[in-house]
N, C-alpha and C positions, 0 to 999 in steps of 0.2 A: 594015295591018301591026300597028298597035296593038290592033285588035280580035283578031288571031290570037294576039298574045302574051298578051292578057288571058285567051283562052279556054284557053292552055296553062297559064298560071298557075293558074287555077281547077281544071284537072284534077290538076295536082301537088298542090294543096293538099287536094283531095279524098282523093288517094291516101294523103297523110301521115294525114289524119284516119282513114281505114279502118285503116290499118295500126295506129294508136295504139289505136283501139277493139279490134281483135283481140289486140292485146298486153294490153290490160286485162282483156278476157274470159279469155284464157288463164291470166293471173296469179291471177284471181279463182278460177277453177276449181281452180288449184293449191293455193291457201290454203285453199278449202273441203275439198280432199281431205286436206291435212294436218291442219286442224282435225278432220276426221272420224277420221282415223287416230289423233290424240291421245284424242279422246274415246272411241274404241272400244278403247282399250288395257285390259288386264286390271287390276282393282284390286290393290295390293300385299297381300301375304299378312298376315292379322291376327296380331299377336303374342299368344300364348297367356298368360294369366294364370298365376300360380304355383298357385291352386287347380286351375284345369282341368289343369294338368301332373301335379300330385299325385293328382287323381281318375284320370286316365288310366293313370298308373304303378301306383297302388294302394298306395302308401306315401309317408311323409314322410322325406326324406332330411336329417338333423340332423348339424351338425358338433358334436363333444365333445373333451373333453380326451383325451389318450392315456393315461388310466388314473389318476385321482385318486379314491381310495376316498371314498365318500360323495356325490360329484359325478356321476361317470361312470366305470364300470369293468365289465369283463365278469365275471359270476359263474362259478362252478364249471362251468357248462354253456355257457358262452361267450355268455350273453345280457347285454347292458348293462343295468346297473341305476344309480340314484342320483338325486339331487336334480335336476340339469339333465335327465337322462334323462326323468324324470316330466314335466317341462314339455313335453317334445317328444310324450310320449305323451298329453297332454291335447289338444295340437293335432290329433294324429291321430284322437282319440276324436271330437273335435268335427266334423272334416271327413270322415272315413271311417267313423266309428261303431266303430273298432277301435283300441284303445290300443296294441296290439302291432304296429301296421301301419307300423313306423318302420324306418330302417336307419341305424345310428350310424356315422360316419366319424370315428375319430380324427385330429385335426389339430394341429399344433404353433402356437405363438404367432405365428410368420411366416407360417403357410400360412393360418389361420383366415380373415381378410378377404378374401384373393385367392379362396378357394374359393368363400365367399359371393357376391363381385362376379361371378365367372364363371358362376354358375348351378350349380356343382357340387353345391351343397347347397341346400335350400330354406329353412334357418333355422340360425342359430349358437346353441347353448345350452352355453356353454363358460366358466365363471367369467370373463366379459368385463367390464371396468369401462366404464361409461357415462362419456364425456368429450365436452367441446365440440368438441375437433379431430377426434374420430372421427364425430361427428354432421355436421360441416361440410365434412370432407375427404375421406370415403371413399365416398360415394354409399350409405350405409347409415342405417338407423333403429334406435333401440334401443326395443323395446316393452314398457317398464317395468322395474322393479326386483324380481328375486326373492330377493335376498340382500343385506343391507347389510352390508358388510364393511370392514375397516381393515388397512392393511399392518402387519405385526408382525415380531417377530425371535425366532428358535429358537437355543438355546445348549445346551452340555453343562451338566449339572447341577453338575458339580465344577470348571467353569471359573473359578468366581469372578465371573463377569459377571452383575450384579445389575439395571443400567439401561442405557439408551441411552448415556448419557455414558461409561460403561465400554467403549463400542466405539470410542472415539477412537484411530484408529490400528490398529484391527483389521483382519483379512482377512475378508471378507464375500462369500459365494457368492449369486447371484441369476441369474434366467431371463434371458436376452438378449431384446432386442426387444419389452419389456414396459414399462408405465407404472410397474412396480415398481422398474425399474433408474433410471428417471427421478426418482423419488420419493426414492429412496436418495441419489443424487447432489445433488439439491437440498436435502434436509434437513441433509447433512454440510456442504455449502458454507454453507448459511445459519448453521450453529452454529460455523464456523470449525473444523471437525474434518477430520482426514485418514482415509483408509482404503485398503486394497489391494482392489480389485474383481476378482472372477474370476467370468467369466459362462458359462453353460452353455445347451445347446440346449431343455433342458426342466428342470421343478423336480425331478424323480427324480434327475437327475444333480447338481443343486445339493444338494439334501438329503445325498445320498451323499457330497458332499464334506466336510460337517460330520461326519457319522458315522464317516468314515475320518481324521478329525483335519486335514484339508488347510485347512479354514476354521474360523474362530473362531465364526462365525454364519452362519445363512442367513435370507433374508428373503424373504417373499411375503405374499399375503392370509393373515391369521392362520388362517381356517378350513382353508385348504389346508394349512397347516403341520400343524396337528392330523390332517388326513387322511393327509399324507405320513409323519408320525410312526408312524403304524401299521405302516408297511412296515420299520421298524427292527429289528434283532435283538434290541434292549433299549430299546424306547421310553421304558421308566421312567427312563433315564439322560438324558433331555433334556427342557427346560423352555421355556416361552414367557416371554419378558419381558413385563411388564404394559403398557408404553407401546405405541400405535399412531402411526403418523406421517402418515395419510392417511385420506381417505374413499374407499371403493372400492364404489360402488354397482353390483353385478353383475346382468346381466340379458339376456334373449334379444335377438338382432339379426336384422334382415331387409333386404333390398334396398330402397332408396327406389324410388318410381315405381309401385309396387302397392299402393294404399292398403287394397284389400279383405284382402289377406294380412296386412298390417300389423296391421289392427284385428282380425283373427282370432286372432292370435298373441296380441296385448295383451290380449283379452278372455278368451282362455283362461286366462290368469294371474289376471285378475280374477274369473273365476269361483271359481276355487279359494280365493282369499283371502275373497272375499263367502260363499262356502259355510261356511267356518270362523266367520266372523262371525255367520252365522244358525243355526249349529249344525247343519248339514247335512253328513252324513259318508256314506262309502261303505255303511256298514251301515245307516243309517236313511234313505236317500234315497227309497226306494220308499214308505214310511210318509208321509214329508214331503210327497211329491208327492201323495198321496190325501188326506191330511188337514190340512196346515198351512193356517192362517188369516193367516199373514204375507203381505201383499201382494207384498214383495220376494221372498220364497221363490216365491211363485206364478208371478211374471214370469221369474225365473230358470230355473224348470223348465217354461216355457211352458204353465202351467195357464191363465194370464191373458196377454193381449197376444201380439204376434208380434214381439219383438225379433229373433228368428233370421232373418227375412226380410230386415233390413238388411244382415245379414253374408252372405247366400247360403248359409245353412246349414239343416239339418232341424230341426225342432221339438225334437228330443230331444239336441241338441248338448251343452246343459250338464248334463243328466241323465247322458250318457255319460261326460262328463269326471269327475264326482264318483263314479258307480259304479265305473268302470273304473280310475280314478287315485287318487281320494280328494281330500279338501279340502287346503288349504295346510299346515294343522298335522299332518294325516297324513303327508303327504309328507315334511315336515321331521323328525318324529320317528322316521319309518322310515329315513331315509337319513342325518342328520346328528344327530340329538338323542338323547332318552334310550333310543330304541328301538334305536339303532346303536352300533357299536364307538366312534364319535366321542364321544358324549355332549356335543355342543355345547349350551350354554344358548341359549334363543331371545334373549335380550339384545335388540338393536335390531330383531330380526326378529319379536318378539312383535307381536300385534295392537295397535292404537292404543288400544284400550280396555283392554289391559294394560301401558301404558306404552312400547310399542314403536312402530315407525314403519310397519308394514304396514297398510295402509289401502285396503280395497276401494272403488274407484270406482263410485258407484251405478248399479246395473243398472235403469235406468227411462228 
């Protein structure tokens, strides 16, 4: 009996072992099938770079102001012109070989960052101040400073207002949602002054309040005030106070996470500044390319070296910027300076060799 029980026990044990082995094999094959399925799954679609999108589209889409003379405004034929527009043209010339391959989208101060973050525009070139909070909190990068500005105030010439201290208790118009509004509040609070603040969606409305007598003063970046004054019926009846209350470094903005596009926008600006430093203009760039002995000019125009390859551009990228748009000084004079209705002096925006702050980062 014991022998029979032992034999039955052995058979049961063998059965259990066989079932376990079959289960293991089945699970192993299932695991292999699942692993194979994961391995065979198609790769996620690669996200296109901004330059790839721009090249496929055939134009650069740039966010600009809704019409500030000198910076960005449509001419009599509806074509956008201005200092900020010129920078977008420089980028288009570098990437597409055609400075006119741009589309300008006018944006309010509230719309501008959202439009860039969402991909509605490729770059923002819209009198926008570079600040730490914007760098840190918006997912955006400033690609240099194309205009060093400061916040100023415009008043009626016959108002009797001669200095900032005279504005204590005044009614002041300002564009809402800007660093201008914050600077104004901070400055008055610091000095223990009071004011009645009236805000508007855009600077045209704010300056119109001054012209209509609803406000004692209007405040914005000083260069914008000069530009907006040209729209008044009698611009000679309004003057700028001499003081400024802030630093306003204005520059182009791109999305974070696309270093190639960030570099292209930044170096398009640097080419314009360096070209002025080296004396290369839209009129003489062909001659300079053929005969200049300056190593910096040769590198910039790709006569020597291959800087362009690091940006993923063609060899004529900088040549196209200078030939089709001009150097920094040409753009400034044509849109804001002596050759424009605004007649703004270069001031801080003169080259560093002329006592200003504009300094071309070396092209080497």
